[in-house]
C-alpha positions in Angstrom: 6.3 9.5 -7.7 8.3 8.7 -10.9 7.1 6.9 -14.1 9.3 4.0 -13.2 7.8 3.7 -9.8 4.3 3.8 -11.3 5.3 0.9 -13.6 6.5 -1.1 -10.6 3.1 -0.4 -8.7 1.0 -1.1 -11.7 2.8 -4.5 -12.3 2.2 -5.2 -8.6 -1.6 -4.5 -8.9 -1.8 -6.7 -11.9 -0.1 -9.6 -10.0 -3.0 -9.7 -7.5 -5.2 -12.5 -8.9 -8.2 -11.5 -6.8 -7.9 -7.7 -7.1 -11.3 -5.9 -7.0 -12.3 -4.3 -10.3 -11.7 -0.7 -9.0 -8.1 -1.7 -8.3 -7.5 -3.4 -11.6 -8.9 -0.2 -13.2 -6.4 1.9 -11.2 -3.5 -0.4 -12.2 -4.4 0.1 -15.9 -4.0 3.9 -15.7 -1.1 5.4 -17.4 1.5 7.4 -15.5 0.0 10.6 -17.0 -3.6 9.7 -15.8 -2.2 9.1 -12.3 -0.5 12.4 -12.3 -3.8 14.2 -12.9 -5.7 12.5 -10.2 -7.1 14.9 -7.4 -5.4 14.9 -4.1 -6.9 12.6 -1.4 -9.8 14.5 0.1 -10.7 16.5 -3.1 -12.1 13.4 -4.9 -15.7 12.7 -5.2 -17.3 9.6 -3.9 -16.5 6.7 -6.3 -13.7 8.5 -8.0 -9.9 7.9 -7.7 -7.4 10.0 -5.7 -3.8 10.5 -6.2 -1.8 7.7 -4.6 0.4 8.2 -1.6 3.8 6.6 -2.2 7.0 6.5 -0.2 10.2 4.5 -0.5 12.3 4.3 2.6 13.9 1.8 4.8 12.0 -0.2 7.4 13.1 1.0 10.8 13.3 -1.4 13.7 11.6 1.2 16.0 8.7 1.1 13.7 8.4 -2.7 14.2 8.8 -2.1 17.9 5.8 0.3 17.6 3.8 -2.4 15.8 4.7 -5.0 18.5 3.4 -2.6 21.2 0.2 -2.0 19.2 -0.3 -5.7 19.0 0.3 -6.2 22.6 -2.3 -3.5 23.6 -4.9 -4.8 21.3 -6.6 -1.5 21.6 -8.7 -1.7 18.4 -9.7 -5.3 18.7 -8.7 -8.7 17.3 -9.3 -7.8 13.7 -7.0 -4.9 13.7 -4.5 -6.7 15.7 -4.4 -9.4 13.0 -3.6 -6.8 10.3 -0.8 -5.5 12.5 0.6 -9.0 13.0 0.4 -9.7 9.3 2.2 -6.3 8.5 4.9 -7.0 11.2 5.6 -10.5 9.8 5.8 -9.1 6.2 8.2 -6.3 7.1 10.6 -8.1 9.4 12.8 -9.4 6.5 13.2 -5.8 5.4 14.7 -4.1 8.5 17.3 -1.5 7.2 16.1 -2.1 3.6 14.0 0.1 1.4 10.3 -0.8 0.8 7.8 1.0 -1.5 4.6 1.6 0.4 1.7 2.9 -1.7 -1.8 3.7 -0.7 -4.3 3.8 -3.6 -7.9 5.3 -3.1 -11.2 5.0 -4.8 -13.4 6.8 -2.3 -14.4 5.2 0.1 -12.0 2.1 -0.6 -8.3 2.0 -0.3 -5.5 -0.5 -0.5 -2.0 -0.3 0.8 0.8 -2.2 -1.1 4.2 -3.2 0.1 6.7 -3.7 -2.7 10.3 -4.8 -2.7 11.9 -2.1 -4.9 14.9 -4.3 -5.8 12.7 -7.1 -7.3 9.3 -5.3 -8.0 7.7 -8.1 -5.9 4.5 -7.3 -4.1 5.1 -9.0 -0.7 2.2 -7.7 1.3 -1.1 -5.7 0.8 -4.0 -4.5 3.0 -7.5 -3.7 1.8 -9.9 -1.3 3.5 -13.2 -1.6 1.8 
């Protein structure tokens, strides 16, 4: 992750009006602080872990995979709703880059989806 990418993610976090306090605290970290976070799995309960960040194009076969998972409804209605919302959010980005970042404070996490061209947060998923 680059410093510029962290600034984009930090601004995205700050744009969430109803962000939980742990996420606001994460978003207020400096790039240097984020670089020194322990890897996921090495953190203690209640502490932050290094984020997982990718920037890559949304592939149409990934959207097909989401559609299939939605059709199967294998993990129940709640998870199917998460997948439907993710599919809808990603549809306009087929073939375009998207920043996907997962941020952790054990045992909580959030995944952010950000348009790298505009810095706009266009989708997020909490797991608390």
